C-alpha positions as a printed NumPy array, in Angstrom:
array([[ -4.99 , -24.48 ,   3.533],
       [ -2.606, -21.998,   4.885],
       [ -3.083, -20.62 ,   8.353],
       [ -1.845, -17.404,   9.939],
       [  1.865, -17.64 ,  10.571],
       [  4.162, -15.19 ,  12.278],
       [  6.727, -15.43 ,   9.502],
       [  6.894, -16.639,   5.932],
       [  8.623, -19.753,   4.772],
       [  7.694, -22.131,   7.585],
       [  4.69 , -23.769,   5.943],
       [  5.138, -27.517,   5.794],
       [  3.922, -29.411,   2.768],
       [  1.6  , -32.378,   2.623],
       [  4.509, -34.83 ,   2.576],
       [  4.974, -34.14 ,   6.291],
       [  1.412, -35.184,   7.103],
       [  0.116, -38.708,   7.655],
       [ -0.976, -40.412,   4.473],
       [ -4.449, -39.496,   3.293],
       [ -4.63 , -36.186,   5.189],
       [ -4.677, -32.715,   3.666],
       [ -2.805, -30.098,   5.633],
       [ -4.809, -27.757,   7.863],
       [ -2.859, -25.012,   9.647],
       [ -4.197, -23.464,  12.825],
       [ -5.566, -19.937,  12.878],
       [ -4.073, -17.409,  15.266],
       [ -5.767, -14.352,  16.801],
       [ -5.508, -11.05 ,  14.952],
       [ -3.004,  -9.711,  17.492],
       [ -0.507, -12.36 ,  16.387],
       [ -0.65 , -11.442,  12.713],
       [  2.653, -10.317,  11.23 ],
       [  2.891,  -6.616,  10.514],
       [  1.889,  -6.718,   6.85 ],
       [  1.095,  -3.277,   5.424],
       [ -1.543,  -2.805,   2.727],
       [  0.612,  -3.479,  -0.311],
       [  0.01 ,  -3.717,  -4.049],
       [ -3.429,  -5.003,  -5.032],
       [ -3.302,  -8.55 ,  -6.413],
       [ -6.916,  -9.75 ,  -6.389],
       [-10.308,  -8.679,  -5.055],
       [-13.902,  -9.791,  -4.568],
       [-17.096,  -7.793,  -3.987],
       [-20.004, -10.214,  -3.514],
       [-22.28 ,  -7.559,  -1.961],
       [-22.56 ,  -3.776,  -1.781],
       [-21.547,  -3.601,   1.875],
       [-18.324,  -5.641,   1.858],
       [-15.216,  -5.658,  -0.33 ],
       [-12.277,  -8.035,   0.001],
       [ -8.754,  -7.55 ,  -1.309],
       [ -5.541,  -9.563,  -1.488],
       [ -2.334,  -7.53 ,  -1.525],
       [  1.374,  -8.101,  -1.333],
       [  2.481,  -8.661,   2.247],
       [  5.8  ,  -8.339,   4.095],
       [  8.728,  -6.839,   2.237],
       [ 10.887,  -9.715,   3.479],
       [  8.641, -12.274,   1.764],
       [  8.176, -11.488,  -1.919],
       [  5.739, -14.347,  -2.542],
       [  3.509, -13.787,   0.509],
       [  0.064, -12.18 ,   0.385],
       [ -2.401, -10.654,   2.853],
       [ -6.222, -10.609,   2.943],
       [ -8.123,  -7.423,   3.818],
       [-11.791,  -6.466,   4.167],
       [-13.506,  -3.102,   3.91 ],
       [-17.054,  -1.875,   4.475],
       [-17.752,   0.995,   2.028],
       [-18.974,   4.05 ,   3.87 ],
       [-17.458,   3.071,   7.208],
       [-14.799,   5.104,   8.986],
       [-12.687,   2.098,   9.977],
       [-10.928,   1.708,   6.669],
       [ -9.325,  -1.551,   5.593],
       [ -8.92 ,  -4.295,   8.191],
       [ -6.287,  -6.976,   7.766],
       [ -7.962, -10.359,   8.221],
       [ -5.226, -12.846,   7.379],
       [ -1.646, -13.118,   6.168],
       [ -1.028, -16.183,   4.036],
       [  2.137, -18.147,   4.603],
       [  4.562, -18.371,   1.728],
       [  3.343, -20.875,  -0.904],
       [  5.348, -24.008,  -1.523],
       [  6.351, -22.658,  -4.934],
       [  7.124, -18.98 ,  -5.461],
       [  5.861, -16.897,  -8.346],
       [  7.799, -15.872, -11.413],
       [ 10.934, -13.794, -11.078],
       [ 10.942, -10.651, -13.226],
       [ 14.583,  -9.883, -12.5  ],
       [ 13.833,  -7.989,  -9.305],
       [ 12.805, -11.07 ,  -7.361],
       [  9.764, -13.376,  -7.327],
       [  6.264, -11.979,  -6.959],
       [  3.187, -13.648,  -5.417],
       [  1.659, -16.317,  -7.685],
       [ -1.76 , -14.636,  -7.594],
       [ -4.031, -13.588, -10.48 ],
       [ -6.826, -11.01 , -10.635],
       [ -9.462, -13.742, -10.252],
       [ -7.733, -15.681,  -7.458],
       [-10.065, -14.489,  -4.68 ],
       [-13.756, -15.465,  -4.639],
       [-15.882, -14.664,  -1.572],
       [-19.481, -15.818,  -1.116],
       [-22.268, -13.321,  -0.31 ],
       [-22.584, -14.73 ,   3.236],
       [-19.212, -13.177,   4.113],
       [-18.021, -16.434,   5.67 ],
       [-17.197, -18.81 ,   2.836],
       [-14.455, -17.96 ,   0.388],
       [-11.735, -19.409,  -1.806],
       [ -8.262, -18.245,  -2.723],
       [ -6.191, -19.742,  -5.514],
       [ -2.414, -19.82 ,  -5.555],
       [ -1.292, -20.212,  -9.169],
       [  1.419, -22.579,  -7.964],
       [ -0.051, -24.202,  -4.861],
       [ -3.726, -25.033,  -5.299],
       [ -6.918, -23.601,  -3.823],
       [ -7.552, -22.618,  -0.199],
       [-10.988, -22.376,   1.446],
       [-12.326, -20.504,   4.471],
       [-15.561, -20.866,   6.428],
       [-14.982, -18.082,   8.976],
       [-14.644, -14.944,   6.893],
       [-10.996, -15.454,   6.011],
       [ -9.511, -15.833,   9.484],
       [ -8.396, -19.412,   8.864],
       [ -7.864, -21.409,   5.692],
       [ -7.406, -25.008,   4.603],
       [ -6.357, -26.619,   1.348],
       [ -9.273, -27.672,  -0.832],
       [ -8.948, -31.368,  -1.75 ],
       [ -9.324, -32.38 ,  -5.373],
       [-12.728, -33.909,  -6.263],
       [-10.916, -36.761,  -8.008],
       [ -8.337, -37.468,  -5.305],
       [ -8.776, -36.198,  -1.719],
       [ -5.047, -36.61 ,  -1.154],
       [ -4.314, -33.999,  -3.833],
       [ -4.948, -30.256,  -3.79 ],
       [ -7.591, -28.842,  -6.129],
       [ -6.324, -26.521,  -8.875],
       [ -8.212, -24.535, -11.5  ],
       [-10.734, -21.731, -12.044],
       [-13.501, -21.21 ,  -9.469],
       [-16.847, -19.392,  -9.402],
       [-19.795, -19.098,  -7.018],
       [-23.367, -19.208,  -8.284],
       [-26.229, -19.129,  -5.794],
       [-25.337, -21.693,  -3.079],
       [-22.788, -23.689,  -5.062],
       [-19.074, -23.57 ,  -5.733],
       [-17.963, -24.538,  -9.238],
       [-14.469, -25.68 , -10.125],
       [-12.788, -26.189, -13.483],
       [-10.391, -28.941, -12.468],
       [ -7.223, -28.751, -14.512],
       [ -6.289, -31.956, -16.287],
       [ -3.03 , -33.522, -15.168],
       [ -1.874, -34.189, -18.724],
       [ -1.551, -32.104, -21.873],
       [ -3.387, -34.503, -24.162],
       [ -6.747, -33.747, -25.789],
       [ -7.875, -37.084, -24.409],
       [ -7.94 , -35.703, -20.855],
       [ -9.65 , -32.264, -21.006],
       [-10.478, -30.173, -17.966],
       [-13.613, -31.166, -16.06 ],
       [-16.264, -29.102, -14.251],
       [-17.373, -29.927, -10.703],
       [-20.069, -28.598,  -8.359],
       [-20.318, -28.677,  -4.579],
       [-22.005, -26.819,  -1.735],
       [-20.29 , -23.915,  -0.027],
       [-18.843, -26.335,   2.527],
       [-17.213, -28.326,  -0.329],
       [-18.12 , -31.625,   1.329],
       [-19.558, -33.532,  -1.626],
       [-18.54 , -33.028,  -5.263],
       [-20.587, -33.799,  -8.388],
       [-19.129, -33.703, -11.889],
       [-21.158, -31.423, -14.198],
       [-18.884, -31.237, -17.252],
       [-20.901, -30.19 , -20.338],
       [-21.428, -33.072, -22.734],
       [-19.222, -32.823, -25.808],
       [-16.918, -30.256, -24.232],
       [-13.569, -29.788, -25.96 ],
       [-11.959, -28.022, -23.026],
       [-13.48 , -25.754, -20.371],
       [-11.38 , -22.906, -18.994],
       [-12.993, -19.623, -17.893],
       [-16.047, -19.47 , -15.611],
       [-18.391, -16.496, -15.249],
       [-21.265, -16.339, -12.759],
       [-24.102, -13.845, -12.359],
       [-27.776, -13.852, -11.41 ],
       [-28.449, -14.884, -15.002],
       [-26.64 , -18.186, -14.554],
       [-23.236, -19.77 , -14.905],
       [-21.23 , -19.548, -18.111],
       [-18.103, -21.364, -19.181],
       [-15.772, -20.815, -22.098],
       [-15.526, -23.984, -24.163],
       [-12.497, -23.975, -26.426],
       [-13.464, -24.579, -30.02 ],
       [-17.228, -24.263, -29.523],
       [-17.749, -20.854, -27.898],
       [-19.616, -20.788, -24.595],
       [-22.015, -22.921, -22.583],
       [-24.619, -21.718, -20.087],
       [-26.565, -23.331, -17.255],
       [-29.318, -22.153, -14.937],
       [-29.903, -25.655, -13.536],
       [-26.841, -26.064, -11.307],
       [-24.904, -27.692, -14.119],
       [-27.388, -30.541, -14.543],
       [-27.878, -29.448, -18.148],
       [-26.073, -26.942, -20.359],
       [-27.135, -24.831, -23.332],
       [-24.54 , -24.138, -25.993],
       [-24.42 , -20.507, -27.124],
       [-23.312, -19.564, -30.646],
       [-20.531, -16.996, -30.393],
       [-18.082, -15.298, -32.723],
       [-14.861, -13.354, -32.146],
       [-15.55 , -13.057, -28.44 ],
       [-12.61 , -11.908, -26.368],
       [-14.489, -11.987, -23.074],
       [-18.112, -12.935, -22.497],
       [-20.044, -11.087, -19.774],
       [-23.627, -11.401, -18.604],
       [-26.288,  -9.08 , -17.218],
       [-27.051,  -9.494, -13.542],
       [-30.771,  -9.515, -14.394],
       [-31.769, -13.154, -14.202],
       [-34.631, -12.71 , -16.696],
       [-32.492, -11.14 , -19.417],
       [-31.325, -12.933, -22.532],
       [-28.811, -10.234, -23.414],
       [-25.153, -11.112, -23.965],
       [-22.406,  -8.527, -24.316],
       [-19.092,  -9.358, -25.974],
       [-15.812,  -7.53 , -26.504],
       [-14.361,  -8.13 , -29.951],
       [-11.063,  -7.151, -31.48 ],
       [-11.472,  -5.629, -34.937],
       [ -7.952,  -6.382, -36.132],
       [ -5.982,  -9.597, -36.162],
       [ -2.777,  -7.753, -37.059],
       [ -2.039,  -6.566, -33.532],
       [ -3.249,  -3.01 , -34.242],
       [ -5.489,  -1.146, -31.777],
       [ -9.196,  -1.323, -32.418],
       [-12.193,  -3.035, -30.92 ],
       [-15.939,  -3.083, -30.714],
       [-18.65 ,  -4.154, -28.337],
       [-21.402,  -6.372, -29.652],
       [-24.718,  -7.274, -28.065],
       [-27.016, -10.222, -28.637],
       [-30.608, -10.291, -27.459],
       [-31.292, -13.86 , -28.571],
       [-28.613, -15.753, -26.632],
       [-25.898, -15.425, -29.232],
       [-27.773, -16.257, -32.423],
       [-27.454, -12.756, -33.876],
       [-25.217,  -9.843, -32.883],
       [-25.143,  -6.095, -33.449],
       [-22.383,  -3.575, -32.77 ],
       [-23.194,  -0.948, -30.146],
       [-19.755,   0.573, -29.514],
       [-16.652,   1.007, -31.631],
       [-13.41 ,   2.288, -30.173],
       [-10.037,   3.12 , -31.747],
       [ -8.474,   1.403, -28.768],
       [ -8.507,  -2.252, -27.868],
       [-11.466,  -3.371, -25.814],
       [ -9.905,  -4.856, -22.691],
       [-13.1  ,  -6.153, -21.091],
       [-16.838,  -5.673, -20.819],
       [-18.6  ,  -5.599, -17.452],
       [-22.302,  -6.344, -17.898],
       [-24.996,  -5.375, -15.429],
       [-28.771,  -5.482, -14.946],
       [-31.327,  -4.194, -17.453],
       [-28.843,  -3.676, -20.255],
       [-26.356,  -1.597, -18.271],
       [-22.689,  -2.256, -18.971],
       [-19.202,  -0.774, -18.868],
       [-16.599,  -1.114, -21.597],
       [-12.971,  -0.956, -20.488],
       [-11.006,   0.442, -23.421],
       [ -7.242,   0.827, -23.393],
       [ -6.25 ,   4.506, -23.307],
       [ -9.882,   5.623, -23.431],
       [-11.118,   4.867, -19.95 ],
       [-14.61 ,   3.562, -19.279],
       [-17.434,   3.693, -21.819],
       [-20.896,   3.578, -20.227],
       [-23.954,   1.997, -21.819],
       [-25.71 ,   5.378, -22.08 ],
       [-22.959,   6.583, -24.431],
       [-21.015,   8.691, -21.929],
       [-17.456,   8.084, -20.767],
       [-15.556,   8.398, -17.517],
       [-11.956,   8.083, -16.458],
       [-10.604,   5.79 , -13.811],
       [ -7.491,   7.43 , -12.317],
       [ -4.928,   4.756, -13.065],
       [ -1.299,   5.276, -13.972],
       [ -1.524,   2.268, -16.255],
       [ -3.954,   0.915, -18.809],
       [ -7.033,  -1.153, -18.157],
       [ -5.458,  -4.466, -19.083],
       [ -6.32 ,  -7.229, -16.598],
       [ -8.973,  -5.072, -14.94 ],
       [-12.304,  -6.596, -13.999],
       [-15.568,  -5.306, -12.608],
       [-18.796,  -6.285, -10.932],
       [-22.267,  -4.727, -10.9  ],
       [-24.065,  -4.883,  -7.554],
       [-27.058,  -3.035,  -9.   ],
       [-27.652,  -0.514, -11.8  ],
       [-25.723,   2.245, -10.019],
       [-23.256,   0.423,  -7.758],
       [-20.238,  -0.984,  -9.569],
       [-16.779,  -2.106,  -8.459],
       [-13.775,  -1.95 , -10.754],
       [-10.348,  -3.299,  -9.834],
       [ -7.01 ,  -4.15 , -11.357],
       [ -3.257,  -3.917, -10.898],
       [ -3.43 ,  -0.163, -10.261],
       [ -6.249,   0.104,  -7.762],
       [ -9.785,  -0.655,  -6.623],
       [-12.628,   1.766,  -7.312],
       [-16.366,   2.016,  -6.66 ],
       [-19.134,   4.081,  -8.222],
       [-22.597,   4.823,  -6.84 ],
       [-23.841,   6.72 ,  -9.898],
       [-23.561,   4.189, -12.688],
       [-19.93 ,   4.88 , -13.559],
       [-19.82 ,   8.66 , -13.883],
       [-17.645,   9.263, -10.823],
       [-15.431,   6.866,  -8.902],
       [-14.265,   6.493,  -5.3  ],
       [-10.715,   5.256,  -4.842],
       [-11.161,   2.614,  -2.151],
       [ -7.428,   2.358,  -1.624],
       [ -6.582,   6.016,  -1.01 ],
       [-10.155,   6.928,   0.088],
       [-10.053,  10.   ,  -2.175],
       [-12.924,  11.142,  -4.358],
       [-12.116,  11.014,  -8.056],
       [-14.103,  11.409, -11.222]])
């Protein structure tokens, strides 16, 4: 993984290392970190109510670099820069104004212990930390320790799950699912039997879910040792309640296949066998964030946030809610983040704190 470097662009690749070794860069003390201001939010993770992590753009002289920050809600210290990642081996896409960091909204995953975490470069594999983000190493592939792991990641209980991307584009080599402990020392393949292609992972107290192309979704509460296939229909994004005893599924569905705005939220109380509509919006449903005891938020383009009790609230964003994601900590504490900011609510979604500007909004 990438260590803390005083400047971007001087990260060596694995070709410079002895055969069979994955690169590990040394960590440097905080005082040696480059002066990376808190830039544009790229990714975030909120595993607990008392700690939030964010990845932002870093130095202006390094368009593809990124920095890791942590923040304790309610504290007076504000955001603390933990680490500045060296420039990845391959830069992100160039939109005409220069390349941008190859980071997605789900790139950062931190464990509840505040020590273990994973960060995924879209172009350069997955990094792992065991010291709260101060130092990082490349995560070896479960199939070949000389290669870097790539794919979607999720944490459920004390395990890390990885959707390992296939190295070919044939249907005969679909993506595989792997499980390991937080130290990532020993991998076990847990690919669902009969899978046609696993991509997205979603973890909550209710279990681990994976999107299976062509067959809907699969669910496990047994560490991937066995999977239950869930009947689904027209699901744009599947979210789960944080209540581990609940059988409720919430799905965002588009109501038009002609590209026109319109969406609805459907709920199933029998693990996907039957569905009923609980919200209809003239705008596209961008995502659903499900929480405990039937609580949920609906992110609707141009309409803000719809709350499960039927009320609405606005998140002060200059853009839409596309690519936004959220996480329930409990019934009242929710985090919501995306390209335009990172917000928290302590009252079930009625008012929001802007964690970036530290201003009260609602």
